[in-house]
N, C-alpha and C positions, 0 to 999 in steps of 0.2 A: 504493500500500500504506500501511496505517496503521503507523507506526513509533513511536508514542508509548507503546505498551504497554497502552493502553486501547482497548476496543471503540469503533468510531465512534459507536455509539448509546448510549454510557454516560450521556450527559447528557439523553437523551430520556426523561424521567420522565413519569408521568401528568400532573403539574402542567404540565410543558412542553407536552405534547400539547394539553391543554385551553386553555392560554394562547395557543397558536398559533392555534387555532380562534377564540378570542375576538378575536385581532388582525385577523381578516377579517370580524368582525361576527356570528359564530355562537357563541352561549353554550351550553355544555354543561350538562347537568343532573346530571352525576356518573356516568352509565353509560358505561363504557369497556371494550371487549372487544378483545384482541389477536387478529387473524386470521392464518391461515397465510400466510407469505410468506418465500421463501428469500432474495431479494435485498434487498428493502426492508423497511420496517416499516409495517404496515397496521392500522388500528384502526377498529372500529365504535363510534360515539359517539352517545349520546342527546342531544337538544337540548331546550331549554326551548320553542323555537318552531321550526316546520318551515322548512327551507331552500328556496330556489327549486328547482324540479324540472326546468326546461327540457324540458317536454313529457312527462316520465314521470309515472306515477301517484304521487300523494302518499301516503306510507305512513301507516297509522293511528297509529303511534307514531313521531314525528319522529326520524329518525336520518340520519346521513351516514357515509360511509367516508372516512377521511383516510389518504392515502398519503405517507409520509415517505421521500424518496429517499436512497439510500445515498450519503454524502459521497464525492466523487471518482469516482463510477461513471459518470454521464452528464453531459454539458454541458447548460446551460440550453437551448441551441438544439435539441439532440436531443430533450429532453423536450417542448418546445413543438411541435416538428415532429410528434411522436407525437400530442399532443393535437389538433393541427389535422387530422390524418388521421382520428382517431376522430370529430371533429365533422363532417367531410365525409361519413362513413358514416352518421351519425345524420340528417343533412340529406336523405340519399337513402333514408330510412326503413328502414335496416338496424338491427336491434335490438342496438345497442351502448350503453354507458353513458359519455357524455362527461364530462369534468371540468367542474365548475360554474364559471361566470363570476362572480367575486366581487371587490369592491374594485378599481374602475377597469377593469372588464372583463377582468381577467387570469385565467389558470388556474393559474399557478405562483407561489407565494409563498415568503417566507423569514422565519424566526423563530429568533433565537438560533443562527444558523449552520446551521439545518436547512431544506432546501427541501421544500415539501409542496404537494399538491393535494387537493381535496375533491370527492367524488363522491356522487350520491344513493345512498341505501341501497335496493337492489332485492332482494326476496326471491325464493325459488325453490328447486327441488330439483335433484338431479343428473339428467341426461338418461338415459333408458332405452336404452342403446346397443345392446341386443339386439333392439330393435324396429325393423323395416325402415322404417316410416313416419317414425320419429324420425330415423333416419339420412338419409333422403331430405330431410326438412325442414331439417336442419342443413346437408346438402350444398348445398342451394340457396342458403342464406345465405352459406356459406363461398365458393361460387363468385362470388357478387355482391361479397363483400369483395375477392376476387382481381381481379375485373374493374375495380373502382374503384382498387385498389392499383396496377394496371398502367398507369394514366394518367400517372403520374410517379413517379420514384424517391425514396427517402429520400436526402437530401443530407448530413445531419448525423450519422446513426447510424453508429457504427464498423462496418467491414466484417469479416466472418469469413473471412479469407483466409490464405494460406500465411505471409505476413509477420507478421500480427498474432497468429495462433494457432500458429505454428510457429517461425519464425526469431527473432522478438523474445523469446519465452519461453526459447528455447534459449540465446540470448546472455545473458539475465539470469541464468539458473541457473549458467552457466559463469563469468560475471564476478563472481558473489557467493559462490562457493565452496560451492554446495549439493551438488555431486557429489563423493563420496569419491574420493580419489586412486586407490585400487585398482580403482575401477569406471569411471574417466574414459574410458579408451580404448574399452571395450566399449559404454559409454553413447553416446559420440559415434558409433560405428559403427552401432548400432541406430537411433539417431535419424536419421542420414543416409539409411539405407535407407527409413525411414518417410516422410521428407519427399520423397525421390525418387519414392516410390509415389504420394504426393498430387499431385506435379507432373505425373506421367504421366496421372493422372485429369483434371486441368485441361486438359492438352493434348488428350486424347481428346474432351472436351466442346466444345472450341473456343470461339467467341464465344457468350456467353450473355446473355440479357436478364433483368434482375432486376425484382422487383415488391415492393411493400409488403405485408406479411403481418401476421397477428395475432402470430406468433412464439412464442406460448405457449398454443396452442389445445388444451388438454387438458380432460377432463371437469370438473375442478374450477373451470374458468373459464367454464363454461356453466351458466346458471341457467334452469331450465324452469318455466314457469307455465301453468296451465290457465285462470286467470282474469285479469282486467285487460286493458289495451289496450297493446300487442298480446299475445296469448297465444303460447306456443311458446318457442323458445330466445332467451336474451339473452346476449351475449358481453361479458365483463367483463375487466378488467386488460389 
């Protein structure tokens, strides 16, 4: 948690964003547009010269997308593990957008305390989910993502389990006085019932096998194109 009283991104000014890109050899031309992102900060940035595209079509107007990771949210190892997975998908001709290799062949960089990665800018529209052919096309690619994801697990990504999403938050709230005294007993009782229900679900499921997933595969993270190579869906973020 941030306890300084300032937002973690308070120092991430437009100048900082452009200087961060400059530090990895990409000189912005002044165009900068903040894109929707709940967890991180993501910007579309125009360049004076086009970036390496790593097999993607070069856009007519040179642009990249820079992703600044929320401080304290992910470890470097977890971010790099995700980048490696996306690169494996791209090598198997699945339409994903991997992070660019810049500056000594890395995909994760640091500037003034902010970690960031850079991606090619890929255009497209939202998929027409009411169209059966579109759904089948996307389903084939998602199935291939799952097949490759099942070859090995994520080892660095935090797990969504009873301990991390149930017991640890419970202990934090209780130890830091978040629960009013007059609600403490009722709150503990309801929470105990909820966690017991989750434990029974885990017990019914038994031993399970996990696989690597997109983890945020909604329509806003799918770009559909009719032209270029290849056409169809592209999975981003």
